[in-house]
N, C-alpha and C positions, 0 to 999 in steps of 0.2 A: 427611498434610498436604501441600498443594501447595507447590511450590518457593518461590513468591513469599511465601507466608505464613510459611514456615520462615525465610526470610531476614529478614523484618520482625521476627519474634518473637525471633530469636537476636540480631539487631542491638540490640534494646532491652536484652537481657541483657548484651551486651558494652559498651554505651555508658557512657562515664564513665571510671572509673579503669582499666578493663581495656583499652580500645582507643580510639584517636583516629579510627580508620576502621572502625567496627563493621560497617557494611553490606558493605564490601569483604571484611573477614575472614570474615563469615558466608558470603558468596558463594564464597570460595576453599575453605573447608572443605566446603561442600555440593557444590561441583564435584568435589572429590576423592572424596567419598563415592559419587557417582553415576557417576564415570568420564567426566565431561564438563569443559568449560571454563566460566568464569563468564559468558561471552557466551551460552552455551546457557541458563543459568538466567535471564538477563535476557530472553531471547527466548521462553522457555516457562514462565512463572510458574505456569501451570495444571497442569504435569506433576506427577504424584504418584510419589515414589520407592518402591522396594520396601521391605519390612520390614527386610531385611538392610542396605540402603543407609541407611535411616533410623537404625538402631542404630549404624552406623559414624559417621554424622554426629553423633549424640548423644554418642558416646564422645569424638570430637575436640572437640566444643563444651565438654564437661565439663573437658577438659584446658586449653582456653583460658580457661575461667572461673576456673581456678586460676592464671592468669597465665602459663602456658607460652607462649613465643613461637610464633606461627603457623609461622614458618620451621622450627622444630624439630618441630612436629607434622607438617608436610608433608614434612620432610626435604629441602627445597629452597628456593631464593630466587633472584630475578632481580637481577643487577647489571650495569650498563652494557649492558642489553638482552641479556644472556647468562644461561643457566641454570646454577646452581651447587648442588652437593650441600652441605647444611648440617646439622650436628648439634652436640651439646654439646661436641665436641672443640675448638670455636673460637667466637668471637663471631659473631653474625649480621651479615652485611655491611649497612652503612647507606648510604642514598642520598647522605649527606654526603661519603662517601669517593669517590664518582664525581667530585667536584670535583677531588680530588687527581689522579686518572687524566687528566681533561681538561686540567688544568694542565700535566702532564708532556708530554702529546701536543702541546700548543701550543708548548711550549718547544723541542722537538726534531723535526726533519722526518722524514718516513717513511723516507727513504733513509739516515738516520743509523745508525751502528753503535757502540753504547755497551756498556760493561760496567756493569751496574746491580746495586745491592744493595737488596733489599727487606727492611727490618727489621721483624720481627713479621708474618710472612706470613699467619698465621691460615688462613682457608679458601683462600688463594691468589688472591683476586680481583684484587689489584693486579698481581702478577707475571704472571698469565695474560692479563689484558687488555693489558698492555704487550707481552707476547710475541706476541699475536694482531695487534696494530696496528703493531708495530715489528719486522718479521721479521728484521732484521739484529742485533737486540740479544741479548746473552748475559746472563741474569739469575740472580743468586744470591738464592734465597728463604730467609731465615733466621728461625728461631723457637726459643724456649727450650723449647717443648713438642713432643715427638716425635709425640704423637697429633695435634696440629694439623698438623704437617708431613705426616703420613700422609694426612690429609684433603685437604690442598693437592695432594699428589701424585695422588690419585684424581681431583680436578677437572682437573688439568693433563692427565692421560691422556684424560679425556673430551673435552677441547677440542683434543687432538692437538698440544700444545706441550711435552710432557715433554722432548723432545730439546734444548730451548734454555733449560731452567730447571734449575739445580742446587739441590737442597733440602738445607740445612745446619742441623744442630742447633747452637745457640750462643746466647750472651747478648749481644745487640746487634750484635756484629761477629764475623766468622769468626776462627778461631785463626790463620790464615795472615796474612802481611803484604800480601796482595793489595790493590791500590788500584783505585778505581772512577771512572768518568766521572760517575756519578750515584748518589746515595743517596736512597731514598724510604722512607716509612714511616708507619704509623698506630700509633705506640706507645701503650701505656696512658697516658692523660692525665686520668683522672677523679680528683679529690681524694679522699683516703682516708676523708673523713667521709661519703661517699655522698650528700651533700645533692642533692636533686632527681632522683635516680634512681628509675625506676619499678619496681614489684615484679617484673615479668617479667625485668628485667635482674638485679636483686639475687638473686632466687631461682634463676635457671636458667643465666645465662651465666658462663663461667669467670672467676674473679677475677683470674687471672694476666694476662688480656688487658685488664683494666679500669683498675686503680688505679695512679696514678703518684706516690704519696706525698702528703704533707700539702697541697701546692699543685698537685699533678698534674704537676709538671715534673721530677721526679727523673730519669726516663729520657731525656727530651728534652735536659736539661742535659748528660748524659753523651754523647749522640750528637753534640751541637754541639761539645763539648770534644774529641772524638776525630776529628771530621770532617776537620780540616786534614791529619792524617797518613794518612787513608784515602781522600782524594780526589785524583785526578790534577789537574794544572794546568787551570784553567778549569772545574772540576767543579761539579756542581749538587747542591743539597740541598733536597728538597721533603717537608715534614712536615705531617700533620694534627694539629690541637690544638684546645683550647677557645678561644672568642672572648676570654676574659679573660686568655689567655696571650700575646696578640700583642705587647704592648708590651715585656714582659720578654724574649721570644724574639728580637724584633728587636734589642734591646740586646745580647744574647749573640752573635748572628750578626755584628753590627758589630765587636764586640770581637775576633773571630777575625782580622780584617783581610784575609780572603781572598775576600770576596764583593763584586763590583762592583755587583750589583743585588739588592735584597731587596724583596719585595712580598707583600702580603696578598691572598688570593683568597677570595671569599665562596662559600658552598655554595648549593644549590638553593633554600634558604629565605631567602637574603639575609643569612646570618650569617657573620661572619669565621671561616674554618675551616682554611685552608691557608696555610702560609708557604713561599714559593718564593725560594730564593737561588741565585745563579749567579756563578761566578768570572770 
C-alpha cells in the first residue's frame, strides 16, 4: 500500500475517540516504520514500504488503536522544540507545560543566577529547558518516583546539562532546609474522579503524576503552604494547574502575604494554565 493511502486509512481508524490529530499520528508512526520523517511521507505519497516496514507500522498502529500514547510507542516526544526520551516511567510532556517554561524565562533575564526547585520533575523537561536557556542557574529536580528521576537523568545527559541539575528523591520538598530563589512545578492536579480524562491517559500514564485529590489541589495547597519557608526574600513561585483552580490558588497565594505580584498565564490553547507569583 502506498504511503499516502496508508496515512488516509489509518487516520480514519484513529479519528474520534482515539486521536484529535489522526493524520499527524498516522504520519509519525509510518515515518518511524520506514526510517524517514513525516515530511518525506507528505512528499512521496506514492512510495510503497517493504513488507517488514509495513508489519512494523501495523504493529504500532494496533498499539495506538488500543489508546497507547504515540509518545510511548515512539519512545520520544518534542518539548520546547527539543527532543526528549519518553516512556511509562513518567507522564507524557504536554504543550501546555511549555507556557510554564516561557513564563519563567520571561520573569528572569538570561544573566540571572538562581537556585531553583522543580517539584515533580517527571521526564525532566522543565529543569532541562531552564538549564539550557539559563546557564547560570543551579536546579534541583525533585520527584517522588525514582524511576521518573532516572528518566529525567537520562534526558539531562542527552542534553548535556547534568552538571547543573541535582536529581533528588522526595515528596514535594528536599529533606534539607535549603531555600530557593524560585520554585516551579507541574504537580498532579487532576481531580480524583477522573472526569474528562481520555482512555490513553487513564490506561497508560502513571497515576502518581496525575491525581491531586478530590478537587485536584491537595499537593498545590501543600506547596503554597510551605513556600514561605522555602523561598528566599523576593522569591518566585510558578505552578501549572487547571483553569478551574485559578481563583482558589490566587486566594491561597494572597493569604501567604509574601507575594507582591500574582498573575495568571494562558497556555497555547488560550486556557488559563499557569499561576506566577513573585515576592
